[in-house]
C-alpha positions as CSV (number, residue, x, y, z in Angstrom):
1,M,0.1,0.1,-0.1
2,H,1.6,3.6,-0.8
3,R,1.2,6.2,1.2
4,I,0.5,10.2,-0.3
5,S,1.3,13.4,2.0
6,V,-1.1,16.2,1.5
7,R,-0.7,19.5,3.2
8,V,-4.2,21.1,3.3
9,D,-4.9,24.6,5.7
10,D,-6.5,24.6,9.0
11,T,-10.2,25.4,7.4
12,L,-10.1,23.0,5.1
13,Y,-9.2,20.7,7.4
14,R,-11.8,21.2,10.4
15,R,-14.4,21.1,7.4
16,L,-12.9,17.5,6.4
17,Q,-12.8,16.5,9.9
18,R,-16.5,17.4,10.4
19,R,-17.6,15.2,7.4
20,A,-15.8,12.3,8.3
21,Y,-17.5,12.7,11.6
22,G,-20.7,13.3,10.2
23,A,-20.7,9.7,8.2
24,N,-19.2,8.0,11.2
25,L,-15.7,7.6,9.6
26,T,-12.2,8.2,10.8
27,L,-10.6,11.4,8.5
28,S,-8.4,8.6,6.8
29,E,-11.0,6.2,6.2
30,F,-12.9,9.3,4.7
31,V,-10.5,10.7,2.6
32,R,-9.3,7.5,1.0
33,Q,-13.1,7.0,-0.3
34,V,-13.2,10.4,-1.3
35,L,-9.9,10.0,-3.7
36,G,-11.3,6.6,-4.5
37,E,-14.3,8.3,-6.0
38,A,-11.9,10.9,-7.4
39,A,-9.8,8.1,-9.5
40,D,-13.6,6.6,-10.6
41,P,-12.5,3.2,-12.9
42,H,-15.2,4.3,-15.3
43,G,-14.0,7.8,-15.9
44,R,-17.5,9.2,-14.4
45,Y,-17.2,13.2,-13.2
46,I,-17.8,12.4,-9.6
47,Y,-20.0,15.1,-8.8
48,S,-22.1,14.6,-11.5
49,S,-24.8,11.8,-9.8
50,Q,-24.5,13.3,-6.2
51,D,-25.3,17.1,-7.4
52,E,-28.4,15.7,-9.7
53,V,-29.8,14.1,-6.1
54,L,-29.1,16.9,-4.0
55,A,-30.8,18.8,-6.7
56,T,-33.8,16.7,-6.8
57,S,-34.1,16.2,-3.0
58,I,-34.0,20.0,-2.6
59,Q,-37.2,20.4,-5.0
60,I,-39.2,17.7,-3.0
61,L,-37.8,19.3,0.5
62,T,-39.1,22.8,-0.7
63,L,-42.5,21.6,-1.7
64,L,-42.9,20.3,1.2
65,A,-41.9,22.9,3.4
66,T,-43.9,25.2,1.3
67,S,-47.4,22.9,1.9
68,I,-46.2,22.5,5.8
69,G,-45.8,26.3,6.0
70,A,-49.2,27.0,4.6
71,R,-50.4,25.1,7.0
72,S,-48.8,25.9,10.1
73,P,-46.0,28.1,10.2
74,E,-45.3,27.3,14.0
75,L,-45.0,23.6,12.8
76,L,-42.5,24.7,9.9
77,E,-40.4,26.9,12.0
78,R,-40.5,23.9,15.0
79,G,-39.0,21.5,12.0
80,M,-36.6,23.9,11.0
81,L,-34.5,24.1,14.3
82,D,-34.8,20.7,14.9
83,A,-33.3,19.7,11.5
84,R,-30.5,22.2,12.4
85,A,-29.7,20.9,15.3
86,I,-29.3,17.1,13.9
87,L,-27.8,18.5,11.2
88,G,-25.0,20.6,13.5
89,E,-24.7,17.4,15.5
90,R,-23.5,15.4,12.6
91,G,-21.3,17.8,11.6
92,L,-23.4,18.7,8.4
93,L,-23.4,22.9,9.1
94,D,-20.9,25.0,9.7
95,P,-20.5,26.5,12.9
96,E,-19.0,29.6,11.5
97,Q,-22.6,29.9,9.0
98,D,-24.4,29.1,12.1
99,R,-25.0,32.7,13.7
C-alpha cells in the first residue's frame, strides 16, 4: 500500500474532519473514499450524480416545506430548528455560518 502526504489549511482540515465525523468514519477512511471516487475506473465525473440527487432532494423538500408552512408556520419553524440541530450534531453545518 502506498502513502500520500498532503498539506491542507486549517479550514479545509476542520471541514474534512466534520464530514468524516458526519459519515461515522475516521479522517483517513473518509479521505480514502473521496480519493477512490475521484479516481473512478469508469471515468465518471464524481460530482454529477450527487448534484442531481441533491437538486431533486432540494426540490422535494422545498415543496414539502411550502405546504407545511402554508398550513402551520409554527410547525415549519419547529421542524427547521430540529433539522438544524440534527445537521449540526452530525457535523453537516459549518458552525461559523450558524450565527
